[in-house]
Backbone atoms as SQL, in Angstrom:
CREATE TABLE atoms (id INTEGER PRIMARY KEY, chain TEXT, resi INTEGER, resn TEXT, atom TEXT, x REAL, y REAL, z REAL);
INSERT INTO atoms VALUES
  (1, 'A', 1, 'UNK', 'N', 21.685, -284.659, -118.317),
  (2, 'A', 1, 'UNK', 'CA', 20.448, -284.986, -117.614),
  (3, 'A', 1, 'UNK', 'C', 19.417, -283.914, -117.918),
  (4, 'A', 2, 'UNK', 'N', 18.179, -284.294, -118.050),
  (5, 'A', 2, 'UNK', 'CA', 17.083, -283.381, -118.346),
  (6, 'A', 2, 'UNK', 'C', 16.745, -282.567, -117.095),
  (7, 'A', 3, 'UNK', 'N', 16.732, -281.205, -117.161),
  (8, 'A', 3, 'UNK', 'CA', 16.455, -280.402, -115.957),
  (9, 'A', 3, 'UNK', 'C', 15.050, -280.592, -115.409),
  (10, 'A', 4, 'UNK', 'N', 14.124, -281.089, -116.220),
  (11, 'A', 4, 'UNK', 'CA', 12.762, -281.315, -115.719),
  (12, 'A', 4, 'UNK', 'C', 12.601, -282.692, -115.104),
  (13, 'A', 5, 'UNK', 'N', 13.626, -283.522, -115.218),
  (14, 'A', 5, 'UNK', 'CA', 13.590, -284.861, -114.639),
  (15, 'A', 5, 'UNK', 'C', 13.639, -284.745, -113.122),
  (16, 'A', 6, 'UNK', 'N', 12.673, -285.350, -112.364),
  (17, 'A', 6, 'UNK', 'CA', 12.647, -285.204, -110.907),
  (18, 'A', 6, 'UNK', 'C', 13.847, -285.832, -110.211),
  (19, 'A', 7, 'UNK', 'N', 14.538, -286.796, -110.862),
  (20, 'A', 7, 'UNK', 'CA', 15.683, -287.420, -110.223),
  (21, 'A', 7, 'UNK', 'C', 16.924, -286.589, -110.501),
  (22, 'A', 8, 'UNK', 'N', 17.755, -286.420, -109.506),
  (23, 'A', 8, 'UNK', 'CA', 19.002, -285.687, -109.659),
  (24, 'A', 8, 'UNK', 'C', 20.116, -286.513, -109.074),
  (25, 'A', 9, 'UNK', 'N', 21.342, -286.074, -109.324),
  (26, 'A', 9, 'UNK', 'CA', 22.493, -286.764, -108.758),
  (27, 'A', 9, 'UNK', 'C', 22.814, -286.274, -107.361),
  (28, 'A', 10, 'UNK', 'N', 22.062, -285.267, -106.866),
  (29, 'A', 10, 'UNK', 'CA', 22.338, -284.706, -105.545),
  (30, 'A', 10, 'UNK', 'C', 21.973, -285.715, -104.460),
  (31, 'A', 11, 'UNK', 'N', 22.817, -285.844, -103.426),
  (32, 'A', 11, 'UNK', 'CA', 22.502, -286.778, -102.335),
  (33, 'A', 11, 'UNK', 'C', 21.339, -286.267, -101.509),
  (34, 'A', 12, 'UNK', 'N', 20.604, -287.201, -100.904),
  (35, 'A', 12, 'UNK', 'CA', 19.530, -286.809, -99.999),
  (36, 'A', 12, 'UNK', 'C', 20.143, -286.202, -98.751),
  (37, 'A', 13, 'UNK', 'N', 19.458, -285.209, -98.186),
  (38, 'A', 13, 'UNK', 'CA', 19.938, -284.596, -96.954),
  (39, 'A', 13, 'UNK', 'C', 18.897, -284.763, -95.879),
  (40, 'A', 14, 'UNK', 'N', 19.329, -284.552, -94.630),
  (41, 'A', 14, 'UNK', 'CA', 18.397, -284.633, -93.512),
  (42, 'A', 14, 'UNK', 'C', 17.480, -283.419, -93.531),
  (43, 'A', 15, 'UNK', 'N', 16.584, -283.291, -92.548),
  (44, 'A', 15, 'UNK', 'CA', 15.594, -282.216, -92.512),
  (45, 'A', 15, 'UNK', 'C', 16.209, -280.829, -92.558),
  (46, 'A', 16, 'UNK', 'N', 17.437, -280.673, -92.079),
  (47, 'A', 16, 'UNK', 'CA', 18.070, -279.369, -92.023),
  (48, 'A', 16, 'UNK', 'C', 18.984, -279.133, -93.211),
  (49, 'A', 17, 'UNK', 'N', 19.081, -280.119, -94.139),
  (50, 'A', 17, 'UNK', 'CA', 19.980, -279.983, -95.263),
  (51, 'A', 17, 'UNK', 'C', 21.423, -279.955, -94.804),
  (52, 'A', 18, 'UNK', 'N', 21.719, -280.612, -93.693),
  (53, 'A', 18, 'UNK', 'CA', 23.035, -280.490, -93.082),
  (54, 'A', 18, 'UNK', 'C', 23.903, -281.743, -93.242),
  (55, 'A', 19, 'UNK', 'N', 23.447, -282.747, -93.887),
  (56, 'A', 19, 'UNK', 'CA', 24.297, -283.923, -93.982),
  (57, 'A', 19, 'UNK', 'C', 23.714, -284.936, -94.921),
  (58, 'A', 20, 'UNK', 'N', 24.564, -285.796, -95.420),
  (59, 'A', 20, 'UNK', 'CA', 24.113, -286.801, -96.356),
  (60, 'A', 20, 'UNK', 'C', 23.445, -287.929, -95.589),
  (61, 'A', 21, 'UNK', 'N', 22.281, -288.336, -96.076),
  (62, 'A', 21, 'UNK', 'CA', 21.556, -289.435, -95.470),
  (63, 'A', 21, 'UNK', 'C', 21.964, -290.727, -96.177),
  (64, 'A', 22, 'UNK', 'N', 21.971, -291.853, -95.473),
  (65, 'A', 22, 'UNK', 'CA', 22.281, -293.115, -96.118),
  (66, 'A', 22, 'UNK', 'C', 21.240, -293.417, -97.182),
  (67, 'A', 23, 'UNK', 'N', 21.673, -293.983, -98.309),
  (68, 'A', 23, 'UNK', 'CA', 20.723, -294.332, -99.361),
  (69, 'A', 23, 'UNK', 'C', 19.856, -295.479, -98.869),
  (70, 'A', 24, 'UNK', 'N', 18.618, -295.622, -99.435),
  (71, 'A', 24, 'UNK', 'CA', 17.681, -296.617, -98.915),
  (72, 'A', 24, 'UNK', 'C', 18.229, -298.034, -98.845),
  (73, 'A', 25, 'UNK', 'N', 19.093, -298.410, -99.793),
  (74, 'A', 25, 'UNK', 'CA', 19.603, -299.768, -99.798),
  (75, 'A', 25, 'UNK', 'C', 20.912, -299.930, -99.040),
  (76, 'A', 26, 'UNK', 'N', 21.443, -298.855, -98.492),
  (77, 'A', 26, 'UNK', 'CA', 22.755, -298.910, -97.838),
  (78, 'A', 26, 'UNK', 'C', 22.679, -299.652, -96.513),
  (79, 'A', 27, 'UNK', 'N', 23.764, -300.311, -96.192),
  (80, 'A', 27, 'UNK', 'CA', 23.872, -300.996, -94.904),
  (81, 'A', 27, 'UNK', 'C', 24.115, -299.939, -93.834),
  (82, 'A', 28, 'UNK', 'N', 23.143, -299.731, -92.943),
  (83, 'A', 28, 'UNK', 'CA', 23.230, -298.659, -91.956),
  (84, 'A', 28, 'UNK', 'C', 24.397, -298.854, -90.995),
  (85, 'A', 29, 'UNK', 'N', 24.854, -300.097, -90.810),
  (86, 'A', 29, 'UNK', 'CA', 25.986, -300.335, -89.927),
  (87, 'A', 29, 'UNK', 'C', 27.296, -299.891, -90.572),
  (88, 'A', 30, 'UNK', 'N', 27.357, -299.921, -91.891),
  (89, 'A', 30, 'UNK', 'CA', 28.587, -299.583, -92.593),
  (90, 'A', 30, 'UNK', 'C', 28.777, -298.078, -92.692),
  (91, 'A', 31, 'UNK', 'N', 27.687, -297.310, -92.722),
  (92, 'A', 31, 'UNK', 'CA', 27.793, -295.867, -92.876),
  (93, 'A', 31, 'UNK', 'C', 27.656, -295.195, -91.514),
  (94, 'A', 32, 'UNK', 'N', 28.590, -294.327, -91.195),
  (95, 'A', 32, 'UNK', 'CA', 28.532, -293.590, -89.928),
  (96, 'A', 32, 'UNK', 'C', 27.719, -292.327, -90.149),
  (97, 'A', 33, 'UNK', 'N', 26.731, -292.108, -89.318),
  (98, 'A', 33, 'UNK', 'CA', 25.921, -290.887, -89.401),
  (99, 'A', 33, 'UNK', 'C', 26.494, -289.895, -88.405),
  (100, 'A', 34, 'UNK', 'N', 26.827, -288.715, -88.890),
  (101, 'A', 34, 'UNK', 'CA', 27.435, -287.699, -88.041),
  (102, 'A', 34, 'UNK', 'C', 26.367, -287.079, -87.155),
  (103, 'A', 35, 'UNK', 'N', 26.597, -287.062, -85.854),
  (104, 'A', 35, 'UNK', 'CA', 25.642, -286.455, -84.922),
  (105, 'A', 35, 'UNK', 'C', 25.694, -284.940, -85.063),
  (106, 'A', 36, 'UNK', 'N', 24.521, -284.305, -85.123),
  (107, 'A', 36, 'UNK', 'CA', 24.440, -282.862, -85.306),
  (108, 'A', 36, 'UNK', 'C', 24.215, -282.177, -83.969),
  (109, 'A', 37, 'UNK', 'N', 24.734, -280.943, -83.864),
  (110, 'A', 37, 'UNK', 'CA', 24.555, -280.152, -82.648),
  (111, 'A', 37, 'UNK', 'C', 23.943, -278.812, -83.021),
  (112, 'A', 38, 'UNK', 'N', 23.605, -278.011, -82.027),
  (113, 'A', 38, 'UNK', 'CA', 23.036, -276.686, -82.258),
  (114, 'A', 38, 'UNK', 'C', 23.996, -275.803, -83.049),
  (115, 'A', 39, 'UNK', 'N', 25.302, -276.015, -82.898),
  (116, 'A', 39, 'UNK', 'CA', 26.285, -275.219, -83.639),
  (117, 'A', 39, 'UNK', 'C', 26.131, -275.402, -85.150),
  (118, 'A', 40, 'UNK', 'N', 25.640, -276.568, -85.586),
  (119, 'A', 40, 'UNK', 'CA', 25.445, -276.823, -87.011),
  (120, 'A', 40, 'UNK', 'C', 24.347, -275.948, -87.603),
  (121, 'A', 41, 'UNK', 'N', 23.495, -275.402, -86.768),
  (122, 'A', 41, 'UNK', 'CA', 22.376, -274.575, -87.229),
  (123, 'A', 41, 'UNK', 'C', 22.648, -273.088, -87.054),
  (124, 'A', 42, 'UNK', 'N', 23.869, -272.730, -86.758),
  (125, 'A', 42, 'UNK', 'CA', 24.207, -271.338, -86.461),
  (126, 'A', 42, 'UNK', 'C', 23.767, -270.381, -87.564),
  (127, 'A', 43, 'UNK', 'N', 23.763, -270.823, -88.797),
  (128, 'A', 43, 'UNK', 'CA', 23.388, -269.954, -89.914),
  (129, 'A', 43, 'UNK', 'C', 21.939, -269.493, -89.834),
  (130, 'A', 44, 'UNK', 'N', 21.086, -270.224, -89.144),
  (131, 'A', 44, 'UNK', 'CA', 19.669, -269.855, -89.076),
  (132, 'A', 44, 'UNK', 'C', 19.269, -269.254, -87.729),
  (133, 'A', 45, 'UNK', 'N', 20.212, -269.056, -86.837),
  (134, 'A', 45, 'UNK', 'CA', 19.895, -268.523, -85.511),
  (135, 'A', 45, 'UNK', 'C', 19.248, -267.149, -85.558),
  (136, 'A', 46, 'UNK', 'N', 19.573, -266.326, -86.537),
  (137, 'A', 46, 'UNK', 'CA', 19.043, -264.969, -86.616),
  (138, 'A', 46, 'UNK', 'C', 17.803, -264.848, -87.498),
  (139, 'A', 47, 'UNK', 'N', 17.283, -265.959, -87.991),
  (140, 'A', 47, 'UNK', 'CA', 16.087, -265.919, -88.832),
  (141, 'A', 47, 'UNK', 'C', 14.876, -265.678, -87.936),
  (142, 'A', 48, 'UNK', 'N', 14.125, -264.589, -88.190),
  (143, 'A', 48, 'UNK', 'CA', 12.967, -264.309, -87.321),
  (144, 'A', 48, 'UNK', 'C', 11.806, -265.267, -87.613),
  (145, 'A', 49, 'UNK', 'N', 11.145, -265.694, -86.560),
  (146, 'A', 49, 'UNK', 'CA', 9.939, -266.522, -86.672),
  (147, 'A', 49, 'UNK', 'C', 8.876, -265.916, -85.771),
  (148, 'A', 50, 'UNK', 'N', 7.614, -266.175, -86.086),
  (149, 'A', 50, 'UNK', 'CA', 6.513, -265.675, -85.266),
  (150, 'A', 50, 'UNK', 'C', 6.011, -266.822, -84.394),
  (151, 'A', 51, 'UNK', 'N', 6.072, -266.630, -83.086),
  (152, 'A', 51, 'UNK', 'CA', 5.597, -267.637, -82.129),
  (153, 'A', 51, 'UNK', 'C', 4.287, -267.141, -81.541),
  (154, 'A', 52, 'UNK', 'N', 3.257, -267.985, -81.598),
  (155, 'A', 52, 'UNK', 'CA', 1.936, -267.642, -81.060),
  (156, 'A', 52, 'UNK', 'C', 1.503, -268.723, -80.091),
  (157, 'A', 53, 'UNK', 'N', 0.878, -268.300, -79.001),
  (158, 'A', 53, 'UNK', 'CA', 0.306, -269.235, -78.039),
  (159, 'A', 53, 'UNK', 'C', -1.188, -268.971, -78.005),
  (160, 'A', 54, 'UNK', 'N', -1.966, -269.996, -78.315),
  (161, 'A', 54, 'UNK', 'CA', -3.422, -269.848, -78.375),
  (162, 'A', 54, 'UNK', 'C', -4.028, -270.303, -77.054),
  (163, 'A', 55, 'UNK', 'N', -4.583, -269.337, -76.323),
  (164, 'A', 55, 'UNK', 'CA', -5.230, -269.642, -75.046),
  (165, 'A', 55, 'UNK', 'C', -6.593, -270.283, -75.265),
  (166, 'A', 56, 'UNK', 'N', -7.253, -269.920, -76.333),
  (167, 'A', 56, 'UNK', 'CA', -8.582, -270.433, -76.646),
  (168, 'A', 56, 'UNK', 'C', -9.190, -269.629, -77.766),
  (169, 'A', 57, 'UNK', 'N', -10.376, -270.039, -78.187),
  (170, 'A', 57, 'UNK', 'CA', -11.061, -269.368, -79.288),
  (171, 'A', 57, 'UNK', 'C', -12.527, -269.157, -78.924),
  (172, 'A', 58, 'UNK', 'N', -13.128, -268.209, -79.612),
  (173, 'A', 58, 'UNK', 'CA', -14.556, -267.980, -79.467),
  (174, 'A', 58, 'UNK', 'C', -15.090, -267.365, -80.754),
  (175, 'A', 59, 'UNK', 'N', -16.381, -267.443, -80.948),
  (176, 'A', 59, 'UNK', 'CA', -17.033, -266.785, -82.080),
  (177, 'A', 59, 'UNK', 'C', -18.017, -265.784, -81.512),
  (178, 'A', 60, 'UNK', 'N', -18.066, -264.619, -82.146),
  (179, 'A', 60, 'UNK', 'CA', -19.022, -263.607, -81.710),
  (180, 'A', 60, 'UNK', 'C', -19.360, -262.725, -82.901),
  (181, 'A', 61, 'UNK', 'N', -20.554, -262.162, -82.897),
  (182, 'A', 61, 'UNK', 'CA', -20.919, -261.240, -83.971),
  (183, 'A', 61, 'UNK', 'C', -20.132, -259.931, -83.847),
  (184, 'A', 62, 'UNK', 'N', -19.987, -259.248, -84.950),
  (185, 'A', 62, 'UNK', 'CA', -19.249, -257.987, -84.973),
  (186, 'A', 62, 'UNK', 'C', -19.847, -256.995, -83.972),
  (187, 'A', 63, 'UNK', 'N', -21.168, -257.007, -83.819),
  (188, 'A', 63, 'UNK', 'CA', -21.796, -256.072, -82.878),
  (189, 'A', 63, 'UNK', 'C', -21.281, -256.296, -81.456),
  (190, 'A', 64, 'UNK', 'N', -21.075, -257.553, -81.056),
  (191, 'A', 64, 'UNK', 'CA', -20.529, -257.852, -79.721),
  (192, 'A', 64, 'UNK', 'C', -19.051, -257.469, -79.642),
  (193, 'A', 65, 'UNK', 'N', -18.332, -257.685, -80.718),
  (194, 'A', 65, 'UNK', 'CA', -16.925, -257.327, -80.758),
  (195, 'A', 65, 'UNK', 'C', -16.737, -255.825, -80.551),
  (196, 'A', 66, 'UNK', 'N', -17.609, -255.039, -81.157),
  (197, 'A', 66, 'UNK', 'CA', -17.513, -253.585, -81.037),
  (198, 'A', 66, 'UNK', 'C', -17.844, -253.085, -79.631),
  (199, 'A', 67, 'UNK', 'N', -18.542, -253.896, -78.844),
  (200, 'A', 67, 'UNK', 'CA', -18.910, -253.508, -77.482),
  (201, 'A', 67, 'UNK', 'C', -17.840, -253.867, -76.454),
  (202, 'A', 68, 'UNK', 'N', -16.782, -254.584, -76.870),
  (203, 'A', 68, 'UNK', 'CA', -15.726, -254.966, -75.925),
  (204, 'A', 68, 'UNK', 'C', -15.017, -253.732, -75.397),
  (205, 'A', 69, 'UNK', 'N', -14.695, -253.767, -74.110),
  (206, 'A', 69, 'UNK', 'CA', -14.021, -252.646, -73.461),
  (207, 'A', 69, 'UNK', 'C', -13.051, -253.217, -72.436),
  (208, 'A', 70, 'UNK', 'N', -12.214, -252.398, -71.877),
  (209, 'A', 70, 'UNK', 'CA', -11.285, -252.827, -70.841),
  (210, 'A', 70, 'UNK', 'C', -12.062, -253.485, -69.708),
  (211, 'A', 71, 'UNK', 'N', -11.628, -254.686, -69.322),
  (212, 'A', 71, 'UNK', 'CA', -12.283, -255.400, -68.232),
  (213, 'A', 71, 'UNK', 'C', -13.370, -256.358, -68.690),
  (214, 'A', 72, 'UNK', 'N', -13.742, -256.331, -69.966),
  (215, 'A', 72, 'UNK', 'CA', -14.758, -257.251, -70.472),
  (216, 'A', 72, 'UNK', 'C', -14.200, -258.672, -70.459),
  (217, 'A', 73, 'UNK', 'N', -15.000, -259.610, -69.993),
  (218, 'A', 73, 'UNK', 'CA', -14.599, -261.015, -69.968),
  (219, 'A', 73, 'UNK', 'C', -15.117, -261.685, -71.232),
  (220, 'A', 74, 'UNK', 'N', -14.218, -262.353, -71.941),
  (221, 'A', 74, 'UNK', 'CA', -14.586, -263.094, -73.149),
  (222, 'A', 74, 'UNK', 'C', -14.436, -264.575, -72.839),
  (223, 'A', 75, 'UNK', 'N', -15.516, -265.326, -72.978),
  (224, 'A', 75, 'UNK', 'CA', -15.489, -266.757, -72.693),
  (225, 'A', 75, 'UNK', 'C', -14.839, -267.497, -73.852),
  (226, 'A', 76, 'UNK', 'N', -13.852, -268.335, -73.525),
  (227, 'A', 76, 'UNK', 'CA', -13.132, -269.097, -74.531),
  (228, 'A', 76, 'UNK', 'C', -13.557, -270.563, -74.488),
  (229, 'A', 77, 'UNK', 'N', -13.123, -271.320, -75.481),
  (230, 'A', 77, 'UNK', 'CA', -13.514, -272.728, -75.597),
  (231, 'A', 77, 'UNK', 'C', -12.599, -273.678, -74.830),
  (232, 'A', 78, 'UNK', 'N', -11.884, -273.191, -73.831),
  (233, 'A', 78, 'UNK', 'CA', -10.963, -274.019, -73.051),
  (234, 'A', 78, 'UNK', 'C', -11.310, -273.960, -71.580),
  (235, 'A', 79, 'UNK', 'N', -10.896, -274.982, -70.855),
  (236, 'A', 79, 'UNK', 'CA', -11.070, -275.036, -69.412),
  (237, 'A', 79, 'UNK', 'C', -9.781, -274.559, -68.738),
  (238, 'A', 80, 'UNK', 'N', -9.883, -274.104, -67.512),
  (239, 'A', 80, 'UNK', 'CA', -8.705, -273.722, -66.733),
  (240, 'A', 80, 'UNK', 'C', -7.812, -274.950, -66.591),
  (241, 'A', 81, 'UNK', 'N', -6.529, -274.791, -66.841),
  (242, 'A', 81, 'UNK', 'CA', -5.580, -275.895, -66.720),
  (243, 'A', 81, 'UNK', 'C', -5.418, -276.717, -67.983),
  (244, 'A', 82, 'UNK', 'N', -6.262, -276.492, -68.980),
  (245, 'A', 82, 'UNK', 'CA', -6.152, -277.236, -70.233),
  (246, 'A', 82, 'UNK', 'C', -4.940, -276.723, -71.017),
  (247, 'A', 83, 'UNK', 'N', -4.297, -277.604, -71.766),
  (248, 'A', 83, 'UNK', 'CA', -3.093, -277.244, -72.523),
  (249, 'A', 83, 'UNK', 'C', -3.399, -276.166, -73.556),
  (250, 'A', 84, 'UNK', 'N', -2.424, -275.285, -73.762),
  (251, 'A', 84, 'UNK', 'CA', -2.513, -274.261, -74.801),
  (252, 'A', 84, 'UNK', 'C', -1.714, -274.748, -76.006),
  (253, 'A', 85, 'UNK', 'N', -2.013, -274.193, -77.176),
  (254, 'A', 85, 'UNK', 'CA', -1.319, -274.588, -78.398),
  (255, 'A', 85, 'UNK', 'C', -0.233, -273.573, -78.712),
  (256, 'A', 86, 'UNK', 'N', 0.934, -274.069, -79.114),
  (257, 'A', 86, 'UNK', 'CA', 2.071, -273.216, -79.461),
  (258, 'A', 86, 'UNK', 'C', 2.325, -273.370, -80.954),
  (259, 'A', 87, 'UNK', 'N', 2.251, -272.257, -81.668),
  (260, 'A', 87, 'UNK', 'CA', 2.460, -272.244, -83.111),
  (261, 'A', 87, 'UNK', 'C', 3.743, -271.484, -83.431),
  (262, 'A', 88, 'UNK', 'N', 4.471, -271.950, -84.420),
  (263, 'A', 88, 'UNK', 'CA', 5.598, -271.217, -84.984),
  (264, 'A', 88, 'UNK', 'C', 5.287, -271.024, -86.464),
  (265, 'A', 89, 'UNK', 'N', 5.199, -269.756, -86.870),
  (266, 'A', 89, 'UNK', 'CA', 4.822, -269.420, -88.252),
  (267, 'A', 89, 'UNK', 'C', 3.561, -270.161, -88.683),
  (268, 'A', 90, 'UNK', 'N', 2.542, -270.109, -87.848),
  (269, 'A', 90, 'UNK', 'CA', 1.228, -270.705, -88.119),
  (270, 'A', 90, 'UNK', 'C', 1.227, -272.237, -88.202),
  (271, 'A', 91, 'UNK', 'N', 2.275, -272.883, -87.735),
  (272, 'A', 91, 'UNK', 'CA', 2.316, -274.346, -87.713),
  (273, 'A', 91, 'UNK', 'C', 2.341, -274.811, -86.265),
  (274, 'A', 92, 'UNK', 'N', 1.399, -275.694, -85.910),
  (275, 'A', 92, 'UNK', 'CA', 1.345, -276.229, -84.551),
  (276, 'A', 92, 'UNK', 'C', 2.606, -277.053, -84.290),
  (277, 'A', 93, 'UNK', 'N', 3.390, -276.653, -83.284),
  (278, 'A', 93, 'UNK', 'CA', 4.629, -277.362, -82.979),
  (279, 'A', 93, 'UNK', 'C', 4.637, -277.976, -81.585),
  (280, 'A', 94, 'UNK', 'N', 3.786, -277.467, -80.687),
  (281, 'A', 94, 'UNK', 'CA', 3.819, -277.980, -79.313),
  (282, 'A', 94, 'UNK', 'C', 2.547, -277.600, -78.566),
  (283, 'A', 95, 'UNK', 'N', 2.386, -278.218, -77.418),
  (284, 'A', 95, 'UNK', 'CA', 1.341, -277.833, -76.457),
  (285, 'A', 95, 'UNK', 'C', 2.050, -277.536, -75.149),
  (286, 'A', 96, 'UNK', 'N', 1.414, -276.706, -74.342),
  (287, 'A', 96, 'UNK', 'CA', 2.071, -276.344, -73.098),
  (288, 'A', 96, 'UNK', 'C', 1.112, -275.825, -72.059),
  (289, 'A', 97, 'UNK', 'N', 1.689, -275.345, -70.970),
  (290, 'A', 97, 'UNK', 'CA', 0.915, -274.795, -69.856),
  (291, 'A', 97, 'UNK', 'C', 1.353, -273.359, -69.608),
  (292, 'A', 98, 'UNK', 'N', 0.392, -272.534, -69.225),
  (293, 'A', 98, 'UNK', 'CA', 0.681, -271.147, -68.884),
  (294, 'A', 98, 'UNK', 'C', 1.335, -271.112, -67.510),
  (295, 'A', 99, 'UNK', 'N', 2.409, -270.323, -67.387),
  (296, 'A', 99, 'UNK', 'CA', 3.104, -270.174, -66.111),
  (297, 'A', 99, 'UNK', 'C', 3.291, -268.690, -65.823),
  (298, 'A', 100, 'UNK', 'N', 3.495, -268.372, -64.576),
  (299, 'A', 100, 'UNK', 'CA', 3.764, -267.001, -64.158),
  (300, 'A', 100, 'UNK', 'C', 5.227, -266.937, -63.720),
  (301, 'A', 101, 'UNK', 'N', 6.007, -266.064, -64.380),
  (302, 'A', 101, 'UNK', 'CA', 7.428, -265.918, -64.083),
  (303, 'A', 101, 'UNK', 'C', 7.695, -264.445, -63.812),
  (304, 'A', 102, 'UNK', 'N', 8.020, -264.117, -62.569),
  (305, 'A', 102, 'UNK', 'CA', 8.320, -262.736, -62.180),
  (306, 'A', 102, 'UNK', 'C', 7.250, -261.765, -62.675),
  (307, 'A', 103, 'UNK', 'N', 6.003, -262.055, -62.358),
  (308, 'A', 103, 'UNK', 'CA', 4.847, -261.221, -62.729),
  (309, 'A', 103, 'UNK', 'C', 4.622, -261.096, -64.234),
  (310, 'A', 104, 'UNK', 'N', 5.118, -262.044, -64.989),
  (311, 'A', 104, 'UNK', 'CA', 4.883, -262.071, -66.427),
  (312, 'A', 104, 'UNK', 'C', 4.338, -263.447, -66.792),
  (313, 'A', 105, 'UNK', 'N', 3.444, -263.463, -67.793),
  (314, 'A', 105, 'UNK', 'CA', 2.939, -264.743, -68.276),
  (315, 'A', 105, 'UNK', 'C', 3.957, -265.376, -69.193),
  (316, 'A', 106, 'UNK', 'N', 4.045, -266.680, -69.115),
  (317, 'A', 106, 'UNK', 'CA', 4.918, -267.441, -69.997),
  (318, 'A', 106, 'UNK', 'C', 4.256, -268.771, -70.303),
  (319, 'A', 107, 'UNK', 'N', 4.926, -269.579, -71.070),
  (320, 'A', 107, 'UNK', 'CA', 4.397, -270.899, -71.396),
  (321, 'A', 107, 'UNK', 'C', 5.541, -271.899, -71.317),
  (322, 'A', 108, 'UNK', 'N', 5.249, -273.045, -70.746),
  (323, 'A', 108, 'UNK', 'CA', 6.219, -274.121, -70.696),
  (324, 'A', 108, 'UNK', 'C', 5.710, -275.248, -71.591),
  (325, 'A', 109, 'UNK', 'N', 6.571, -275.759, -72.451),
  (326, 'A', 109, 'UNK', 'CA', 6.152, -276.817, -73.376),
  (327, 'A', 109, 'UNK', 'C', 6.041, -278.140, -72.633),
  (328, 'A', 110, 'UNK', 'N', 4.932, -278.827, -72.845),
  (329, 'A', 110, 'UNK', 'CA', 4.722, -280.125, -72.216),
  (330, 'A', 110, 'UNK', 'C', 4.666, -281.247, -73.238),
  (331, 'A', 111, 'UNK', 'N', 4.460, -280.883, -74.514),
  (332, 'A', 111, 'UNK', 'CA', 4.343, -281.898, -75.566),
  (333, 'A', 111, 'UNK', 'C', 4.815, -281.288, -76.888),
  (334, 'A', 112, 'UNK', 'N', 5.727, -281.972, -77.559),
  (335, 'A', 112, 'UNK', 'CA', 6.187, -281.561, -78.876),
  (336, 'A', 112, 'UNK', 'C', 5.342, -282.318, -79.905),
  (337, 'A', 113, 'UNK', 'N', 4.832, -281.595, -80.881),
  (338, 'A', 113, 'UNK', 'CA', 4.016, -282.211, -81.944),
  (339, 'A', 113, 'UNK', 'C', 4.938, -282.568, -83.083),
  (340, 'A', 114, 'UNK', 'N', 4.985, -283.847, -83.444),
  (341, 'A', 114, 'UNK', 'CA', 5.845, -284.294, -84.536),
  (342, 'A', 114, 'UNK', 'C', 5.159, -284.013, -85.867),
  (343, 'A', 115, 'UNK', 'N', 5.927, -283.530, -86.863),
  (344, 'A', 115, 'UNK', 'CA', 5.332, -283.271, -88.179),
  (345, 'A', 115, 'UNK', 'C', 4.849, -284.561, -88.818),
  (346, 'A', 116, 'UNK', 'N', 3.792, -284.447, -89.612),
  (347, 'A', 116, 'UNK', 'CA', 3.238, -285.651, -90.247),
  (348, 'A', 116, 'UNK', 'C', 3.582, -285.723, -91.691);
């Protein structure tokens, strides 16, 4: 087989590369799909990711930025109670609400964003 040929003999795998997917023409009733659990992903549990929660955004000139000090209020483009965006490695994955847990800020996910 030509190595530059996009088709290979390798079976298609699911999103995690953890199992063989039924071929497009296969009878889905005839093939049993193995249910996956969190244990199947154990190999990636220690992979670090960056999680960011965006409370809001604003634009300001550098001169205003340089004048910011402790206690300065910066107006953001969100309303109180509006959902915040949750990013993992710069990819929007969910929306949520800010919560207070034992005098610490946290976020609870209210909506999972499906990849397109």
